[in-house]
N, C-alpha and C positions, 0 to 999 in steps of 0.2 A: 623292813627286813633286817634281821640280825646280822651284824658284821662280826666276823671272827678274825681276830688279829693275833698272830703269833709274835711274841717278843722273844727274839732269838739272837744269839751270838755264841759261837762255839768256844770263845775265849772266856774264861771265868774272870770275875772281879771287875767287870766293866759297868756295873750298875744295872744289870738286867732285871734282877728281882726287885730292886728299889724302884726301877721304872715301872715294872708291872703293878706293884702294889700302889704306888702313888698316882700313877696315871689312872688306874681303875677308880681310885678314891676321888680324884679330881673330876673324872667323867660323871661320877655320881653327884658331886657337888654342883654340877651345872645341869642336873636334872635327868641324867640317863640311868636306866636300869642295867646293871653290869654283873656278869658272872666271871669270876676269876678262877681259873683252873691251874693248880700247882702241879706241874709235870716233873718236878725235880725231886729225886729221892732224898735230897738233903732237907727238903721241906721248909726252906727259908721264907718263902712267901707266906706259908701257913703260920710260921712263928711270928712274922711281921704283922700279922692280923690277929694275933693272940689266940691261935688255935692250939690248945693243949693236946697231948698225946691221946687222951681219952676221946677227943673229937675227931681223931683221924682213923677211926675204925671203918668209916665210910670214906674211902679215899679215891683218888684218880686212878690208882692201880686197877680197880675193879672195872673201870670203863673199857679196858682192853680185853677183858675176859668174861664178863657177865653181860650178855646181850639182853637180859630181861630188865636191866636198870633203866629207869627214866631219869635223865640228867637233872631235870628240874627238881624231882623228888630227892635226888642224891645231894643236891646243893644245900649248904647250911648258911644261915644268917650270920652276919658279922656285926661288929660294933658300928660299922658305917651304914647309915640308911641307904637303901637301894643297892647295896653291894652284897652279893652272895658269893660263896666260895666252895669249891671242892678241893680239900687239902691234899697235899702230897704225903707219901709215907715211904719208909725204908723198903717196903715191898717192891717199889719201882726199880730198885737196883737189880732185882732178879728178873724183872719183866722183859728185859732185853733178850735174855737167853730163852725165855719161855715163848717169845713171839717168833723166834727164828723159824720154827717148823709149822707155824700157823698159816692157814689159808687167808689170803687177802690181808696179810699182816700190816701193810702200809695204810690200810683204810679203816682200821678198827675204830679210831677216834672219830673220824668223819662220820661213820655210820651212826655212832652214838649221838653226836651233836645234831644230826639231822632231825632227831626226834624232838629236840627242844627249840627248833627254830621259831622265831617270832616271840619267844618268851622274854628275850632280852634285847636291848639296843646293841650292846657289845658283849662279846665273849672274848676275854683276854687269856691267852695261853702262855704261861710262864714256862718256857722250854728249858731243859737242862743245858749246862754249858759244854755240850759236845754234839757232834753230828751223828747221833745215835738213831736207832729205830724209833725211840720215843720222840725225838726231835722231828724225824721224818714224818711221823704220824701228825705232829702239830702242823708241819708245812703242808701236808696233803689236806688237812681239815680246814686250813685258814683261807680267807680271801686275800689276805695281804700280810706282809712281814714288817714289823717295826724293829729296827736294829739300833740298840744302844751302843755307842762307840766311845770308849774312853779316849780322852785327848792325849794319847801317848803314842810313840812310834810303833811299838809292837802291835798295837791294836789295828793299825793299817794293814799289816801283813796278814793277819787273820781274816780281814774283811774280804779280801779277794777270794779266799777259799769259800767263804759263806755265799758270796754272790754267785759263784760258779755252781754251788749246790742248789741254790734257788733256781737258777736257770735250768738245771737238769730236771728238777722236780716239775717245773712249769712245762717242759717239753714232753715229759713221760708220764706224769702222774696227776698233775693239777694245772690244767691250762689257764685257769683264772688267776693263778697266784701272781702277785706283784709285790714289789717293795713299796710299802706304804710310806716309808720315810726313814731317815737316819737321824738320831738325836745324839748330840755330843754331851757326854756326861763327865762329871768330876773335873770340870774345867776350872783351872786356876789362872785368873787373869794376870797374876804376877809372874807367871811362868811363860817365857818366850816360846818354849816348845809347844805349849797348848795353843798359842796363837798360830804357830806354823802348821800344826796338825789341822787346826780348823780351816786355815786357808787352803791347804792341800785337798781336804775332803770336799770343801765347797767348790773348788776348781774342777774336781773330777766328777762329782755327783750333782752339782748345780742345785736346782730347786728341790731335789729329793731330800736335801738336808734341811731340817727344821731351823727356822730363825731362832727359836727358843733354844738356849743352852742351859744345861743343868750344872750349877756351880758346886764345887766342894763345899760342904756345909756340916758343921759339927752337930747341929740339932738333928739333921737327917740321919747321921750315924747313930745317934742316941735312941731314936724312936723305936727301932725293932726290939731293943732290950725291954721296952715297956709294952710290947705287943700291940703297937699302934702305928698306923701310917704317919709319916711326917706331917701331913696336913691336919691330922687330929692332934698330934703331939704338940706342934707349934705352927699354927696356920700362918703366922706372920714372918717366919724365917725365910731367907732367900730361896732355899730349896723348895719349900712348899709353894711359894709364889711362882717359881719357875714351872712347877708341874701343873699348876692351874693355867698358866699361859700355854703350856704344851697341849693341854686338853682342848682349850679353845681353838688353837691352831689346827689340831687334828680334826675337830668337828668341821671346821671350815673346809679342810681338804676333802673330807667325806661328802659334804654337801655339794662341792664343786664336781666331784666324781659322779654323784648321782644325777646332777643336772646334765652332765655330758652324756651319760648313758641314756637319759630320757630323750635328748636331742637325736642320738643315734637311732633309738627305737622309733 
């Protein structure tokens, strides 16, 4: 069964898009078929995978308004084997207002993705850095949320708002929604604050926090300007190796979850 994971954090600059692109790439590297959907009007995930403006005529914006679309047909191949993508576009900036008066506005994305179930092992939703209707659609469509968390003090403040939103969505719109995990990003081991934030997050969230941490890494910062995931740009850099480790850890969690569900059934 296809697993839909929303990568979300309402705070910008926490490594959300970097995580979406490189985790999707890493999952493909270990044999999974993955669809990445860019739900951000800035289209950074699309840029990071080398999608030019001419390739964004078929974008994620249309998933909210054109019910005749087949998601698999709408997806485009990328430079990464086994990784398909539906790019974002600037049209998404106006989608928020357009959705306000629509019927079942929170379920538009979920309805579309149900048509493509079982075509992919994972669908990764790169949500915008805000708690908007687009993000809400991502949370309603997803089985679980992966939260990238920058190892800085202000990131902790925003985390409480996000977890409360996830709880509300679970209670009212998507009973199956869970937090898949938190991943610490942009970690600088030379910085004592990073160590303190990591300790605080692990103390509060326990096993929900991934053992893998994503370090600050120059090669990862360079990769998007070349239209490549870091794993393709420089497989051996510390950031790429960290995302491969994260993918393996995520798959172990998913297998354990499936095994537990089988036992319950």
